[in-house]
N, C-alpha and C positions, 0 to 999 in steps of 0.2 A: 707277466710282470717284469719290469726292467730291473737291472742290477741295482740302480740307484734306489728304487723303491724297496727292494729286498733288504738292502743295507739299512735304509731308514727304518724299516719295520723291525730289524733285529737289535738296533742300538738301544732302544728303551728297555727291552727285556734283559739284554746283557748287562746294562748298567743300573738296573733297578735297585739291586742290593747296594751298589756303591752310593747311589743318591739317597736311598731311604735308610740304609743301615750304617755303612762305613763312615760316611762324611759326618753325620750327626754324632756317631759314637766317638770318633776321634776328637771332635770339637768339645763334646761334653766331658770326656776324660781330662782334657786340658783345663776346662772350667772347674771341674771338681778338684783337681790338683791345686789350682790357684786358690780356691776357697779354703782348702785344707792347710796349705802352706803359707799363703799370703803372697803378694807380688814379689817382695824382695827375696824371700827364700826360694820361690819358684824359679826366678831368673838365675839364682846361684846354681841350683840343681841343673837347670837347662844348659847353662854355659859349661858346667863341668862335664855333662854328658856329651855335648857336641864339641867341646874344645879339645885341643891337642893334649895328649897324655904322655907320661914317661914310658908307659908300656903299651904303645899303640897297637902292636900286633896282637897282644894277648887280649886287649879290650875289644877288638873288632868282632870276634865271634859272639861274645856275650851281648854286645850292643845290637848285633843283627838279630839274635834270638829275642831280645827285649822288644825290638822294633816289630817283629812278626807277631809276638804275643800281644802287643798293644792293639794290633788290628783285630785279632781274635776277640780280645776283651771289648773292643769298641763295638764289634758286631753283636756280641752277646748283650752288652749294655743297651744297645739300641732296641733289640727285641724285647728286653725286659721292660724298658721305659714305655715303648709303644704299646706293649701288652697291658701295662698298668693304665695307660690313657684309654685304651679300648675297653678295659674292664670297668673303668670309672664311667665311661659313656653308657655301658650296659646297665650299670647300677642307677644312673640318673635318668636314663630314658627307657627303662625296661618295659614301661607301659605305654611308650610313645611309638606307635607303629609308623608314624609319619617322619621318622628320623633314621637315617642310616648311620649306625654306630661306628662303622669303619671310616667313613669320610665326613660325617656331620651334615651331609646333604639333606635338606628338608623336602618332604613330599606334601602334596595337597591333592584335592579332587581332580585338578587338571593334569597333575603329573604324579602318578602313583609309583610305588616301589616296583610293581610288576612291569610298568612301562619303562622305568629306568633300567632295569636289568635287560629287558628286551631290546632297548635302544643300544645298549653297549654291545650286545651280540650282533645287531644289524650293522653297526659302525665297523666293528672288527672284521666282519665278513665281507662287506661291500667296499670298505675303504680302509685297508690294512695300515696305510701310512698315517691316516688320521687317527686310527685306533692306537697306533704306537705313540703318537703325540699325547693322547689322552692317558696312556699308561705312564708316560713320563711325568705328566701333571700329577697323577696319583702318587707316584714315587715322591715328588716334591711335597705333596700333601702329607704323606707319612713322615717325611723328614721334619717338617715344621711341627707336627704333632709330637714327635719324639724330642726335638730340641726344646720346645716350650715346656714340656713336662720336666725335662732335666733342669732347665733354667729356673723353674719354680722351686724345685728341690734345693738347688744351689742357693737361690735367693733366701729361702727360709733358713738354711743352714748358716749362711753368712750373717744373717740378721741376728740369729741366736748367739753366734760367736761375738758379734759386735756389741751385744748387750752385756755379755760376761766380761769381755775385754775391749772396751771402747778404744777406737783409734781412727785417725783421719783416713788411713788406708782402707779400713773396713767400711767406712762411710762411703767413700768413692766407689768401692767395689759393689756395694748395695745399689747405688745409683746406676752404675753401668749395667748390672744384672737386670734391674727393673726396666731400663730402657730397651735392652735387648729382648726381654720377655714380651713387652708391648709390641715391639717391631715384628717378632716372630709370629705372635698370635694374629696380628694384622695380616701378615703374609699368608697364614693358614686360611683365614677367611677368604682372602683373594683366590687362593688356589682351589678352595672348595667351590666357590661360586663360578670360577672359570671352568672347572671340570664339568659342572652341571650344564652350563650354557653351551660348552663345546659339544657335549654329547647331543643336546637337543638340536643345535644348529647343523651338525654334520649329518644327523639322522634325517632331518628335513631335506638336505641336499641330496642324500642317497635316494630318498623317495622320489624326488623330482627327476633324478637321473634315470631311475628304473621305470618311471611311469610311461614315458614314450615307448619303451621296448615292450611293456606289458600291453599297451594299446595296439601296437603293431601286431603282436601275437594274437590278440582278440580279433583284429580285423581279418587276419589270415584264416582264422577258424571259421 
């Protein structure tokens, strides 16, 4: 295996947590903060945190610690939200053996759960580079599941706040959150279907590549 292929196979595993956990966690922490404070107060806090201070040296360590803690909080938040989404899938589809609760991939008589798991093993074994790309798609699928769950919670929270204290700001925030929620859910469906089709296509290519070798071995016997 060439060095390029080795690097390509390592990147998805190394950055899986960044794609599936850290990125959605940081994004949703920002969204939740905006929903809690509102746009105006959020920008005030944001500018005060990043802007120049009179005690710059003394503020640097606390800002660094806060920055690191935000990544830890983002990681934990993503796990909790994805676990909530996965648990909801289990609750809704507990009697549906034709649906994979982790990814939402649907199975049928032509493509069963057993074949799906077998195909993943075949792809990762015979074509590690393609297997790494599928792992990246899976990370993106986890990311969209986490973000859509968080956006739904943020939308409901902002909607309740908008009812109790109506304002134009809350109205626009509700519209923005709804548009983002629709977009992320659409992306999730795309990643789900893309992952399934990629596994099927690569598995077929692997079988086509290994078939001539198998025929040659049979002829030699």
